[in-house]
C-alpha positions in Angstrom: 0.0 0.0 0.0 1.7 3.1 -1.2 1.0 6.7 -0.3 -0.6 8.7 -3.0 1.7 10.3 -5.7 -0.6 13.3 -6.3 1.5 15.6 -4.0 2.1 19.0 -5.2 5.4 20.2 -6.6 5.8 22.5 -3.6 5.9 19.6 -1.3 8.5 17.7 -3.5 10.7 20.8 -3.6 10.5 21.1 0.2 11.5 17.5 0.7 14.7 17.9 -1.4 15.4 21.3 0.2 15.4 19.9 3.7 17.2 16.6 3.0 20.7 18.0 3.8 19.5 19.5 7.2 17.7 16.3 8.2 20.8 14.1 7.4 23.0 16.4 9.3 20.8 16.3 12.4 20.6 12.5 12.2 24.3 12.2 12.0 24.7 14.4 15.1 22.1 12.5 17.1 23.8 9.1 16.2 27.2 10.4 17.3 25.7 11.6 20.6 23.9 8.3 21.3 27.1 6.3 20.4 29.0 8.1 23.1 26.2 7.4 25.7 26.0 3.7 24.7 29.8 3.4 25.3 29.3 4.7 28.8 26.4 2.4 29.6 27.8 -0.7 27.9 27.8 -2.7 31.2 24.2 -1.7 32.1 21.3 -4.0 31.0 19.0 -2.7 28.3 15.4 -1.8 29.0 13.2 -4.8 29.0 10.4 -2.9 27.2 12.6 -2.1 24.3 13.6 -5.7 23.9 10.0 -6.7 24.1 9.1 -4.1 21.5 11.7 -5.5 19.1 10.3 -8.9 19.4 6.8 -7.7 18.8 7.9 -5.8 15.7 9.7 -8.9 14.5 6.5 -11.0 14.9 4.5 -8.4 13.0 6.9 -8.5 10.1 6.9 -12.3 10.1 3.1 -12.4 10.1 2.9 -10.0 7.1 5.5 -12.1 5.2 3.5 -15.3 5.9 0.6 -14.0 3.9 2.8 -13.4 0.8 4.5 -16.8 1.3 1.3 -18.8 1.4 0.2 -17.4 -1.9 3.4 -18.8 -3.5 3.0 -22.2 -1.9 0.0 -23.5 -3.8 0.9 -27.0 -5.0 -2.4 -28.3 -6.4 -2.7 -30.8 -3.5 -5.6 -33.1 -4.0 -6.6 -32.8 -0.3 -10.3 -32.4 0.1 -9.9 -31.0 3.6 -8.9 -27.5 4.6 -5.6 -27.3 2.9 -3.1 -25.1 4.8 -0.3 -22.8 3.9 2.5 -22.8 6.4 3.3 -19.7 8.4 6.9 -18.6 8.0 8.0 -18.0 11.6 11.6 -18.9 11.4 12.8 -15.8 13.2 10.3 -16.3 16.0 11.6 -19.8 16.5 15.0 -18.4 17.5 13.6 -16.2 20.2 14.1 -17.2 23.9 12.4 -16.0 27.1 15.1 -13.4 27.5 14.3 -12.1 24.0 10.8 -11.3 25.1 12.1 -9.2 28.0 9.6 -10.8 30.3 8.5 -8.5 33.1 6.6 -9.2 36.2 3.4 -7.6 35.0 3.3 -10.0 32.1 3.4 -12.9 34.6 0.8 -11.3 36.8 -2.4 -13.3 37.3 -1.0 -16.8 36.6 1.9 -18.9 37.8 4.0 -20.7 35.1 5.2 -24.0 36.6 8.5 -23.8 34.8 10.7 -21.5 32.8 9.0 -21.5 29.4 11.4 -22.0 26.5 9.0 -21.7 23.6 8.9 -18.3 22.0 5.5 -19.1 20.5 4.1 -20.1 23.9 5.2 -16.8 25.4 3.7 -14.9 22.6 0.4 -16.7 23.2 0.5 -16.0 26.9 1.1 -12.3 26.1 -1.8 -12.1 23.7 -4.3 -14.2 25.7 -6.9 -12.1 27.4 -7.9 -14.1 30.5 -5.9 -15.4 33.4 -7.4 -18.9 33.0 -6.2 -19.1 29.4 -2.7 -17.8 30.2 -2.4 -20.4 32.9 -3.6 -23.2 30.6 -1.0 -22.2 27.9 1.7 -22.2 30.5 0.7 -25.6 32.0 0.7 -27.2 28.5 4.0 -25.6 27.5 5.7 -26.8 30.6 4.1 -30.2 30.3 5.6 -30.5 26.8 9.0 -29.5 28.0 8.9 -32.1 30.7 7.8 -34.8 28.2 4.5 -35.5 29.8 2.0 -34.4 27.2 2.6 -36.5 24.1 3.4 -40.3 23.8 6.9 -40.9 22.4 5.7 -43.9 20.3 2.5 -45.7 19.5 1.7 -49.3 18.4 0.6 -50.0 14.8 -1.9 -52.9 15.0 -2.7 -53.0 11.3 -2.4 -56.6 10.1 -1.3 -55.6 6.6 2.5 -55.8 6.9 5.4 -55.4 4.5 7.6 -58.3 3.2 9.9 -58.0 6.1 9.6 -56.8 9.7 10.5 -53.2 10.7 14.3 -52.7 10.7 15.2 -55.5 8.4 18.4 -54.6 6.5 18.5 -55.2 2.8 22.1 -54.1 2.0 24.0 -51.3 0.3 22.5 -50.1 -3.0 23.6 -47.6 -5.6 21.8 -44.4 -6.4 21.9 -42.0 -9.3 21.6 -38.2 -9.0 19.7 -38.0 -12.2 17.4 -41.0 -11.6 16.8 -41.4 -7.8 16.3 -44.9 -6.4 13.8 -43.5 -3.8 11.3 -40.7 -4.1 11.5 -38.6 -0.9 14.4 -37.1 1.0 15.0 -35.4 4.3 18.2 -34.1 5.7 19.0 -35.0 9.3 22.4 -33.3 10.0 22.9 -34.5 13.6 20.3 -37.2 14.3 20.4 -39.5 11.3 20.8 -43.2 11.9 18.8 -46.3 11.0 16.1 -46.0 13.7 15.4 -42.3 13.1 15.2 -42.7 9.3 13.0 -45.8 9.6 10.6 -44.1 12.0 10.4 -41.0 9.7 9.7 -43.0 6.5 7.2 -45.2 8.3 5.4 -42.1 9.7 4.9 -40.7 6.2 3.8 -44.1 4.8 6.8 -45.5 2.9 7.8 -49.2 2.9 11.6 -48.6 2.7 14.2 -46.3 4.3 17.6 -45.5 2.8 20.4 -43.7 4.6 22.9 -41.9 2.3 25.9 -39.6 2.6 25.7 -39.7 6.4 23.0 -37.2 6.9 20.4 -37.9 4.2 17.3 -40.0 4.9 15.5 -41.3 1.7 12.1 -42.9 1.6 10.3 -44.9 -1.1 8.1 -47.9 -1.9 10.7 -49.6 -4.1 14.5 -49.7 -4.3 17.4 -51.4 -6.1 16.9 -50.3 -9.7 20.7 -49.3 -9.9 21.8 -52.6 -8.3 24.6 -53.1 -5.8 27.7 -53.6 -8.0 30.4 -51.2 -6.7 28.3 -49.8 -3.9 30.2 -48.7 -0.8 28.4 -47.6 2.3 31.0 -46.5 4.8 30.0 -43.1 6.2 29.3 -43.0 9.9 25.9 -42.0 11.1 25.8 -38.6 13.0 23.1 -40.1 15.3 24.9 -43.4 16.0 28.6 -43.6 15.1 28.5 -47.4 15.4 26.3 -47.6 12.2 27.0 -46.7 8.6 24.7 -44.2 6.8 25.4 -45.1 3.2 28.0 -43.1 1.2 28.2 -40.9 -1.9 25.2 -41.9 -4.0 24.8 -45.2 -2.1 22.0 -46.2 0.3 21.9 -48.4 3.3 18.3 -49.8 2.8 16.0 -50.9 5.6 12.4 -52.1 5.8 9.8 -49.9 7.7 7.7 -53.0 8.2 4.6 -51.6 6.4 3.1 -52.0 3.0 1.6 -49.3 0.9 -1.7 -48.0 2.2 -4.5 -50.3 1.2 -7.5 -48.7 -0.4 -10.7 -50.3 -1.7 -11.0 -47.3 -4.0 -14.0 -44.9 -4.1 -16.5 -47.7 -5.2 -19.1 -47.4 -7.8 -22.9 -46.9 -8.3 -23.6 -50.2 -10.0 -26.0 -52.0 -7.6 -27.4 -55.5 -7.8 -30.5 -56.2 -5.7 -28.6 -58.6 -3.4 -25.9 -55.9 -2.8 -28.2 -53.5 -1.1 -30.3 -55.8 1.2 -30.8 -55.1 3.9 -30.5 -51.4 3.6 -28.4 -49.5 6.1 -29.9 -46.8 8.3 -27.9 -43.6 8.4 -27.3 -41.3 11.3 -26.8 -37.8 9.8 -24.9 -35.5 12.1 -25.2 -31.9 11.3 -22.6 -29.6 12.9 -24.1 -26.2 12.6 -23.0 -22.6 13.0 -24.2 -19.1 12.0 -27.8 -17.8 11.7 -29.0 -19.4 8.5 -31.9 -21.4 10.0 -33.9 -21.4 6.8 -31.1 -23.1 4.9 -30.7 -25.7 7.6 -34.4 -26.5 7.4 -34.1 -26.8 3.7 -31.1 -29.1 3.9 -33.0 -31.3 6.5 -36.0 -31.6 4.1 -33.7 -32.6 1.3 -32.1 -35.5 3.2 -35.0 -36.5 5.4 -36.7 -39.9 5.6 -38.4 -41.5 8.6 -36.1 -44.6 8.4 -33.0 -42.5 9.2 -31.8 -40.4 12.1 -30.7 -36.8 12.6 -28.6 -35.4 15.3 -28.0 -31.6 15.2 -25.1 -30.0 17.0 -25.4 -26.3 17.2 -22.3 -24.3 18.1 -22.4 -23.2 21.7 -22.3 -19.5 20.8 -25.3 -19.7 18.4 -28.3 -19.3 20.8 -30.6 -18.1 18.0 -30.0 -21.1 15.8 -30.5 -23.6 18.7 -33.7 -21.9 19.8 -35.2 -21.9 16.3 -34.4 -25.5 15.6 -35.5 -26.9 19.0 -39.2 -27.3 18.0 -38.1 -29.9 15.4 -37.9 -32.4 18.2 -41.6 -32.2 18.8 -42.4 -32.4 15.1 -40.1 -35.2 14.0 -39.4 -38.2 16.3 -36.1 -39.0 14.6 -34.6 -35.5 15.0 -32.8 -34.4 18.1 -30.5 -31.5 19.1 -27.4 -32.3 21.1 -27.6 -30.7 24.5 -23.9 -30.7 25.3 -22.6 -28.1 22.9 -19.1 -27.0 21.9 -17.7 -23.8 20.6 -16.4 -25.2 17.3 -14.1 -22.4 16.2 -12.3 -22.9 12.9 -9.5 -25.3 13.2 -10.1 -26.0 16.9 -9.8 -29.2 18.8 -13.3 -28.7 20.1 -14.8 -30.0 16.8 -13.1 -33.4 17.4 -14.4 -33.3 21.0 -17.9 -32.6 19.7 -17.7 -35.5 17.3 -16.5 -37.9 20.0 -19.2 -36.8 22.3 -21.9 -37.1 19.6 -20.8 -40.6 18.7 -20.9 -41.6 22.4 -24.4 -40.1 22.8 -25.7 -41.7 19.6 -24.5 -45.1 20.7 -26.3 -44.7 24.0 -29.6 -43.8 22.3 -32.2 -46.4 21.2 -31.6 -45.5 17.6 -30.3 -48.5 15.6 -28.2 -46.8 13.0 -25.5 -48.3 10.8 -23.5 -45.3 9.5 -22.4 -42.0 10.9 -22.3 -39.3 8.2 -21.5 -35.7 9.0 -22.7 -32.6 7.2 -22.7 -28.8 7.8 -25.1 -26.0 7.1 -23.1 -25.4 3.9 -23.7 -28.9 2.4 -26.4 -29.9 0.1 -27.3 -33.2 -1.6 -26.5 -33.7 -5.3 -28.1 -37.1 -5.4 -31.3 -38.6 -3.9 -31.1 -40.2 -0.5 -31.9 -43.6 -1.9 -28.7 -43.6 -4.0 -26.5 -42.9 -0.9 -28.3 -45.6 1.1 -27.8 -48.2 -1.7 -24.1 -47.3 -1.9 -23.4 -47.5 1.8 -25.4 -50.8 1.9 -23.2 -52.3 -0.9 -20.0 -51.4 0.9 -21.4 -52.1 4.4 -18.7 -52.1 7.1 -16.2 -50.0 5.1 -14.9 -46.7 6.3 -15.3 -43.7 4.0 -12.4 -41.1 4.2 -10.6 -39.0 1.7 -6.8 -38.8 1.9 -4.7 -35.7 1.2 -2.7 -37.4 -1.7 0.7 -38.8 -1.8 3.1 -36.3 -0.2 2.5 -36.9 3.5 5.6 -34.9 4.5 4.2 -31.8 2.8 0.8 -32.4 4.3 2.2 -32.7 7.8 4.1 -29.4 7.4 1.3 -27.4 5.7 -1.4 -28.8 8.1 0.7 -27.9 11.1 0.7 -31.4 12.5 4.2 -30.9 13.7 3.0 -27.9 15.9 1.2 -27.7 19.2 -2.0 -25.8 19.3 -4.2 -25.0 22.3 -7.8 -23.7 22.2 -8.9 -21.3 24.8 -10.6 -17.8 24.9 -12.2 -18.9 21.6 -8.8 -18.8 19.9 -6.4 -21.5 18.8 -2.9 -20.6 20.0 0.3 -21.9 18.5 2.7 -23.0 21.2 5.6 -24.3 19.2 6.9 -27.3 17.4 6.5 -30.9 18.5 7.7 -34.4 17.6 5.0 -36.8 16.4 5.0 -40.3 18.0 7.1 -42.9 16.2 5.8 -46.3 15.1 2.7 -45.1 13.3 1.7 -43.8 9.8 0.3 -40.3 9.8 -2.5 -39.5 7.3 -5.2 -36.9 6.8 -7.4 -35.1 4.3 -11.1 -34.3 4.4 -13.1 -34.0 7.7 -16.3 -35.3 6.0 -16.6 -38.9 6.8 -18.8 -42.0 6.7 -18.1 -44.2 9.7 -19.7 -47.6 10.4 -21.2 -48.3 13.8 -18.6 -50.8 14.9 -15.8 -48.4 14.1 -17.6 -45.7 16.1 -18.0 -48.1 19.0 -14.2 -48.8 18.9 -13.5 -45.0 18.8 -15.3 -44.2 22.0 -15.0 -47.4 24.1 -11.6 -48.9 23.4 -8.8 -48.3 25.9 -6.0 -49.6 23.7 -2.7 -47.7 23.7 -3.1 -46.6 20.0 -6.4 -44.9 20.5 -5.7 -43.3 23.9 -2.4 -42.0 22.6 -4.0 -40.5 19.5 -6.6 -38.8 21.6 -3.8 -37.2 23.6 -2.0 -36.1 20.4 -5.1 -34.6 18.7 -6.1 -32.7 21.8 -3.5 -30.1 20.8 -3.8 -30.3 17.1 -5.0 -27.9 14.4 -8.0 -29.2 12.4 -7.9 -32.5 14.2 -11.0 -34.1 12.4 -9.0 -33.8 9.2 -6.4 -36.3 10.5 -7.6 -38.2 13.6 -9.9 -40.8 12.0 -7.4 -41.2 9.0 -4.5 -42.0 11.3 -6.5 -44.2 13.5 -7.8 -46.2 10.5 -4.4 -46.9 9.0 -2.8 -48.0 12.2 -5.6 -50.2 13.6 -7.2 -53.5 12.7 -9.6 -51.6 10.5 -6.8 -50.7 8.0 -8.2 -53.0 5.3 -11.7 -51.3 5.4 -10.7 -48.0 3.8 -12.8 -46.6 1.0 -11.1 -43.5 -0.4 -14.2 -41.4 -0.7 -15.6 -38.7 1.6 -19.0 -38.7 -0.2 -18.5 -35.0 -1.1 -17.4 -32.8 -4.0 -15.8 -29.6 -2.6 -15.6 -26.4 -4.6 -11.9 -25.5 -4.3 -10.5 -22.3 -5.8 -7.2 -21.8 -4.1 -6.4 -18.4 -5.6 -9.6 -17.1 -4.0 -9.9 -19.4 -1.0 -6.4 -19.2 0.4 -6.6 -15.7 1.9 -5.5 -16.3 5.5 -9.1 -15.4 6.6 -9.0 -17.2 9.9 -6.1 -15.4 11.6 -8.5 -13.7 14.0 -9.2 -17.1 15.6 -6.1 -19.2 14.9 -2.3 -18.6 14.7 -2.1 -20.1 11.3 -3.0 -19.5 7.7 -5.6 -21.7 6.1 -7.8 -22.2 3.0 -11.5 -22.7 2.7 -13.7 -23.8 -0.2 -15.7 -21.4 -2.3 -19.5 -21.4 -2.7 -21.0 -23.0 -5.7 -22.6 -20.5 -8.1 -25.2 -20.9 -10.9 -22.5 -21.4 -13.5 -21.3 -24.4 -11.6 -24.4 -26.5 -12.3 -22.9 -28.5 -15.3 -19.8 -29.3 -13.2 -22.0 -30.6 -10.4 -24.1 -32.7 -12.8 -20.9 -34.3 -14.2 -20.7 -36.3 -11.0 -24.0 -38.0 -11.8 -22.2 -41.4 -12.5 -19.7 -41.0 -9.6 -20.2 -42.1 -6.0 -20.4 -38.5 -4.8 -23.6 -37.5 -2.9 -23.1 -34.1 -1.4 -21.5 -30.8 -2.5 -20.0 -27.9 -0.6 -20.2 -25.1 -0.2 -23.8 -23.9 -0.9 -24.7 -20.6 0.7 -28.1 -19.0 0.0 -26.8 -15.5 0.8 -24.2 -15.9 -2.0 -26.2 -17.8 -4.6 -29.6 -19.4 -3.9 -30.2 -20.1 -7.6 -27.8 -23.1 -7.6 -29.7 -24.6 -4.6 -33.0 -24.1 -6.5 -31.5 -25.8 -9.5 -30.4 -28.8 -7.4 -33.9 -29.1 -6.0 -35.4 -29.2 -9.5 -32.8 -31.8 -10.5 -33.5 -34.0 -7.4 -37.2 -33.5 -6.9 -38.6 -32.5 -10.3 -40.9 -29.8 -11.5 -42.8 -29.7 -8.2 -40.2 -27.1 -7.1 -40.7 -24.6 -10.0 -44.0 -23.2 -8.7 -43.0 -22.9 -5.0 -44.0 -19.6 -3.4 -41.0 -17.3 -2.6 -38.7 -19.7 -4.5 -36.2 -16.9 -5.3 -36.6 -15.1 -2.0 -34.3 -15.6 1.0 -34.4 -14.3 4.5 -31.6 -14.5 7.1 -31.9 -13.3 10.6 -29.3 -10.7 11.7 -30.7 -9.8 15.2 -33.2 -11.2 17.7 -34.1 -9.5 20.9 -34.2 -12.9 22.8 -30.5 -13.4 22.3 -28.9 -12.9 25.7 -25.3 -13.9 25.1 -24.8 -12.9 21.4 -23.8 -9.3 21.7 -25.1 -6.9 19.1 -22.7 -4.4 17.5 -23.4 -0.9 18.8 -23.3 0.5 15.3 -25.9 -2.1 14.1 -28.2 -1.3 17.0 -27.9 2.4 16.3 -29.0 1.8 12.8 -31.9 -0.4 13.8 -33.2 2.2 16.3 -33.1 4.9 13.7 -34.9 2.6 11.2 -37.6 2.1 13.7 -38.1 5.8 14.2 -38.0 6.6 10.5 -40.7 3.9 9.9 -43.1 5.3 12.5 -42.7 8.8 11.1 -43.3 7.5 7.5 -46.4 5.5 8.8 -47.9 8.6 10.3 -47.4 10.5 7.1 -48.8 7.7 4.9 -52.0 7.5 7.0 -52.4 11.3 7.3 -51.7 11.2 11.0 -54.3 8.5 11.8 -51.9 5.7 12.6 -49.6 7.3 15.1 -47.5 5.0 17.2 -44.6 5.3 19.6 -41.7 2.9 18.9 -40.7 0.7 21.9 -38.1 -1.9 20.9 -36.6 -3.7 18.0 -37.6 -7.4 18.0 -35.8 -8.9 14.9 -33.8 -7.8 11.9 -33.5 -9.9 8.7 -31.5 -9.6 5.6 -33.8 -9.9 2.5 -32.7 -11.1 -0.9 -34.6 -11.8 -4.0 -33.1 -13.3 -7.2 -29.7 -13.4 -5.4 -29.7 -9.6 -5.1 -29.7 -7.7 -1.8 -33.0 -6.1 -1.2 -32.1 -4.4 2.1 -33.0 -5.1 5.7 -36.4 -5.9 7.4 -36.9 -4.5 10.9 -39.6 -6.0 13.0 -40.4 -3.9 16.1 -42.9 -3.2 18.8 -44.9 0.0 19.1 -47.7 1.4 21.2 -50.6 3.2 19.7 -52.4 6.3 21.1 -55.0 4.0 22.7 -52.2 2.0 24.4 -52.5 -1.0 22.1 -49.4 -3.0 21.4 -48.8 -3.1 17.6 -45.9 -5.0 15.9 -44.7 -3.6 12.6 -42.1 -4.6 10.1 -40.4 -2.2 7.7 -38.5 -2.8 4.5 -35.4 -0.6 4.5 -33.4 -0.1 1.3 -29.9 1.4 1.0 -29.4 4.1 -1.6 -26.1 4.0 -3.3 -24.3 7.3 -3.8 -21.8 6.4 -6.5 -21.1 8.8 -9.3 -18.8 8.6 -12.3 -17.3 12.0 -13.1 -14.8 11.5 -15.9 -14.6 8.0 -17.3 -12.4 8.7 -20.2 -9.2 6.7 -21.2 -8.2 3.6 -19.3 -10.2 4.7 -16.2 -13.3 3.9 -18.3 -12.8 0.3 -17.2 -14.3 1.2 -13.8 -17.6 -0.5 -13.1 -18.5 0.3 -9.5 -17.3 1.5 -6.1 -18.7 0.5 -2.8 -17.6 1.0 0.8 -18.4 -1.5 3.6 -16.8 -3.7 6.2 -16.2 -7.4 6.9 -15.1 -8.1 3.4 -15.0 -11.8 2.4 -12.0 -12.2 0.2 -13.1 -15.6 -0.9 -16.5 -14.6 -2.2 -15.7 -10.9 -2.8 -18.7 -9.7 -0.8 -19.3 -7.7 2.3 -20.4 -10.0 5.2 -21.7 -6.8 6.8 -24.6 -7.2 4.4 -26.3 -3.9 5.1 -23.0 -2.0 4.9 -23.8 -0.5 8.4 -20.7 1.6 9.3 -19.9 3.4 12.5 -16.9 5.1 14.3 -15.2 1.8 15.0 -15.7 0.1 11.6 -12.8 -1.1 9.5 -13.6 0.4 6.2 -13.0 -1.5 2.9 -13.4 -0.2 -0.6 -14.8 -2.8 -3.1 -13.7 -1.6 -6.6 -14.9 -3.5 -9.7 -13.1 -3.2 -13.1 -13.5 -4.6 -16.5 -10.5 -5.8 -18.6 -8.3 -3.3 -20.3 -5.0 -1.3 -20.1 -3.2 -1.6 -16.7 -3.2 1.7 -14.7 -2.4 3.2 -11.4 -5.1 5.1 -9.6 -5.2 7.1 -6.4 -7.8 6.8 -3.7 -8.5 9.6 -1.3 -10.7 9.3 1.9 -12.4 12.5 3.0 -14.3 12.7 6.3 -17.4 14.9 7.1 -15.2 17.7 8.3 -13.6 17.9 4.9 -10.4 16.4 6.4 -8.5 14.3 3.9 -7.9 11.3 6.1 -5.6 9.4 3.7 -4.6 8.9 0.1 -3.1 5.8 -1.5 -2.1 4.5 -4.9 -3.2 1.1 -6.1 -2.3 -0.9 -9.2 -5.0 -2.2 -11.5 -4.0 -5.1 -13.7 -5.2 -5.7 -17.2 -7.6 -8.4 -16.1 -11.2 -7.8 -15.0 -11.3 -7.8 -11.2 -13.2 -7.2 -8.0 -10.7 -6.0 -5.5 -10.8 -4.8 -1.9 -8.8 -1.9 -0.5 -8.5 -1.4 3.2 -7.1 2.0 4.4 -5.2 2.1 7.6 -7.2 4.8 9.5 -7.0 5.6 13.1 -10.3 5.3 15.0 -12.8 6.6 15.9 -14.0 7.7 12.5 -15.8 11.0 12.5 -19.6 10.3 12.0 -21.4 11.8 9.0 -21.1 11.6 5.3 -17.7 10.4 4.0 -16.4 10.5 0.5 -14.1 8.0 -1.2 -12.6 9.7 -4.3 -10.9 7.9 -7.2 -8.3 9.8 -9.3 -6.3 9.0 -12.4 -3.5 11.3 -13.5 -4.5 14.1 -11.1 -8.1 14.1 -12.3 -11.1 12.9 -10.2 -12.8 10.2 -12.2 -15.4 8.7 -9.7 -16.6 9.2 -6.2 -18.7 7.2 -3.7 -20.3 8.8 -0.6 -21.0 6.6 2.3 -22.5 7.0 5.8 -20.6 6.6 9.1 -23.5 6.7 11.6 -23.0 8.2 15.1 -23.5 5.8 18.0 -26.8 5.9 19.8 -25.4 3.5 22.4 -22.0 2.3 23.5 -21.8 -1.1 25.1 -25.5 -1.1 25.3 -25.8 2.2 27.2 -27.0 5.6 25.9 -24.3 8.2 25.3 -24.1 11.3 27.4 -22.4 14.5 26.3 -18.9 13.4 27.5 -19.1 10.0 25.8 -20.5 11.5 22.6 -17.6 13.8 22.4 -15.2 10.9 23.0 -16.7 8.8 20.2 -17.9 11.4 17.6 -15.0 13.8 17.2 -12.6 11.7 15.2 -9.2 10.4 16.2 -6.5 12.3 18.2 -4.1 13.7 15.6 -4.2 12.5 12.0 -6.2 9.5 10.7 -3.0 8.3 9.0 0.7 8.9 9.6 0.8 12.3 7.9 -1.3 15.4 7.0 -2.9 15.2 3.6 -4.4 18.7 3.6 -2.2 19.9 0.7 -4.3 17.7 -1.6 -7.4 19.9 -1.0 -6.8 21.9 -4.2 -6.4 18.8 -6.4 -9.5 17.2 -4.9 -11.4 20.5 -5.1 -12.3 20.4 -1.4 -14.1 23.6 -0.5 -15.9 25.2 2.5 -13.5 23.5 4.9 -14.0 25.9 7.8 -17.8 25.6 7.7 -17.6 21.8 7.5 -15.3 21.6 10.5 -17.4 23.9 12.6 -20.5 21.8 11.8 -18.6 18.6 12.6 -17.5 19.9 16.0 -21.1 20.9 16.8 -22.4 17.5 15.8 -19.8 15.7 17.8 -21.2 17.1 21.0 -24.8 16.1 20.4 -26.6 13.6 22.7 -30.1 12.7 23.7 -32.9 13.9 21.4 -30.6 16.1 19.3 -28.4 13.1 18.6 -31.4 11.1 17.5 -32.6 13.9 15.2 -29.1 14.1 13.6 -28.9 10.3 13.3 -32.3 10.1 11.7 -31.5 12.8 9.2 -28.3 11.0 8.1 -30.1 7.7 7.8 -32.9 9.2 5.8 -30.3 10.5 3.3 -29.0 7.0 2.7 -31.9 4.7 3.5 -35.5 4.7 2.4 -38.6 3.0 3.9 -39.8 0.9 1.0 -42.9 -0.6 2.7 -44.5 -1.3 6.1 -46.7 -4.2 7.3 -48.3 -5.3 10.6 -48.8 -8.5 12.5 -51.0 -9.6 15.4 -53.6 -7.3 17.0 -54.1 -3.9 15.4 -55.5 -0.5 16.5 -58.6 0.6 14.7 -56.6 3.6 13.3 -54.0 1.3 11.7 -56.2 -1.2 9.9 -55.1 0.2 6.5 -51.6 -1.2 7.1 -51.1 -4.4 5.2 -50.7 -7.7 7.1 -47.1 -9.0 7.1 -48.3 -12.6 6.3 -49.7 -11.2 3.0 -46.7 -9.1 2.1 -44.3 -11.2 -0.1 -41.2 -9.3 1.1 -41.9 -9.8 4.9 -40.0 -12.2 7.0 -43.4 -13.4 8.2 -44.7 -14.3 4.8 -44.9 -18.0 3.6 -41.6 -19.7 2.7 -42.6 -23.3 1.7 -39.1 -24.3 0.6 -37.8 -23.8 4.2 -40.9 -24.9 6.1 -41.0 -28.3 7.7 -44.4 -29.9 8.0 -45.6 -33.4 8.9 -44.1 -36.5 7.4 -46.0 -38.1 4.5 -47.2 -41.4 5.9 -46.8 -43.1 2.5 -43.4 -41.9 1.3 -41.8 -41.2 4.7 -40.6 -37.8 3.3 -41.5 -34.3 4.4 -42.2 -33.0 0.9 
């Protein structure tokens, strides 16, 4: 992100004029400090400075990791959440002393040892609660003492290699141009037969070769260059009594295993005897978010009375749990799990949830045969009967998808060689670890199909392999993507593997690998993209393959593809469904007690409520006058995959004292204007400002684009293809202060790009402008609203708090003053604008509400109003919400669950 180059020539001249004086002053200061440092050479340096240097190092490393992961896309066939490794080499070298640990950092918890891991100390510093700090310290010390992880685990798979582990085959030639084995790792100090054998076994190879003293080679075959003339006489650095090959010669050993045995993905060719009796499936839905209508639609699509449905709702999602709970009364084979886990991305809690769900399911009176997990983003691409016949044909097999062939790369990118701990709803990286010897490590997708007897083994067995793996995966990133795979390949179930996770996943690594989860995990990861309408043919190409579900499907991004799948699966009965192209998603509910609402969002909702009652009184010529009481619900409303604004359901009181519930349809007005679209800048299609930008789907997850003083602004700029160019972006606040200006490069390709300015907060409320310039000429501008807060942390603002939050930041928004750009940007009436901003910044109470409502009315319009429930005699002219097709209370058959058809066993 470069500062804008539209600076005036006066400023450039000034810079060059002063350079000599600045350099002279710096030289004098350096000479002075040098003499002081000589005098204080024996004194210890300030802990805080050392600590600051380490923090700065970590910031630089984290910034570099995002660039590094973009270069590290290898086309891995992994169907799981493929990871890009963080580059933290510098941090690895830091010691406790490097962090300059002071007593205040240790306050509130008692580390049981001197913690050696720089990553663990970084996690302790960043953790917010004493309990989390203590847990991190306890685990870090436990690892140092060797009491957390097992050193080795048994491999009880009955499929063995031709010879036992450690069998020596002899000394064999190698060729630098045609290697005898496929994988190599350098072990400069620890290489010897046992270390190399354990490493090659761990990543799934049959043979280990030691070469040139420090090189460990792994492969599934050897000997193509023979033994004639081979000399293996170099001593092993890890055991001087052994030889570790020589120059282009290998000492070859057996790891004791054979290549992983797979029964393949299977096929869809069924004979009648293959599928009798039919299995009964336990569908486990692990759910997050607020998209209750999409969850109901998914349940309808996969429902039959012969199968079973366990719903685990994330512990933080009280709205989703509350809305789905009535399903238990309606459908006897649907239950919600009561012990709920906070399943943050990548966290060990998801494995804990699955292990608990398996245990609970086995204790129930449901006689199910297969455990199949889904999420709210999954949707079937084949009928349920097809899945049941397939599982029946391969009854007893275990359905898992592996990452591919390069296990060493998978371990590194997946972070399996790192320790992670979940607390404070964050996954903290505590440092490197050594995986147990004696077992093969595998992983891939976390979407599985597990037979009942395997599930019984998982939760009841006390054998050393299983208990050891549970210890290992307690502190593992994305554990479900590896736990079941590793257990399968090292247990007596190893010959039951079907390499199929029953899913097709929509990977687009250029868009999906954007390090989007760093707010909850100390790692960079990738996530799949949502299927869009144009992906229909690709999905249908799986018609003859044993793939039964697709992911991701997300109605807020593209509901049309879900409608198309319903037509494909269930026929023309779907084409005439009421509200087929409409979608509603709840954004706020007044019954939520633990899900905090953003102060900015609530300030908008309160203003929308007041604007609606004012509009209602005007539309009814003063007959229907009501006093707004409280906001009940807010929904996002979409039609035809286009955002149609927000729906605000709220309670009022009429003049007669009657309670009246209204819903208003609020629509955002865009204030985007093209001023001079000539030349290459004519490629510009649109500008929008919002927050919570999803890099993967190129949309704002703050769907209403509701912005306040503490919002992180993002400009979404859309371009068609054409000549590359450099444009400047200036941000101007309501006081006509030029907050910042930056240059961005626009490539020749058509693109939708985000740009996030680094602005100090709070932002001054009012109407902002984002101005786009090309060659010193303004070509386009978008105005957007930063709303003042009506409440802060749920409490109304008084005059002091209003001044604190509504007068902009202390000093500049950015690192410098951009006022010299006022002439280029044609900024006028600066004095008047700043006086008005200062006056507005002190408003509170009723005057604050009036200012807020006037701002909202400039950017939002009341499209329609409806009522529900009892009505005052003066308000009977207001339409019923149940009869208003836009209302969240109107019929939505595609997401409504009714009674089961007694003949078909289906809900439809």
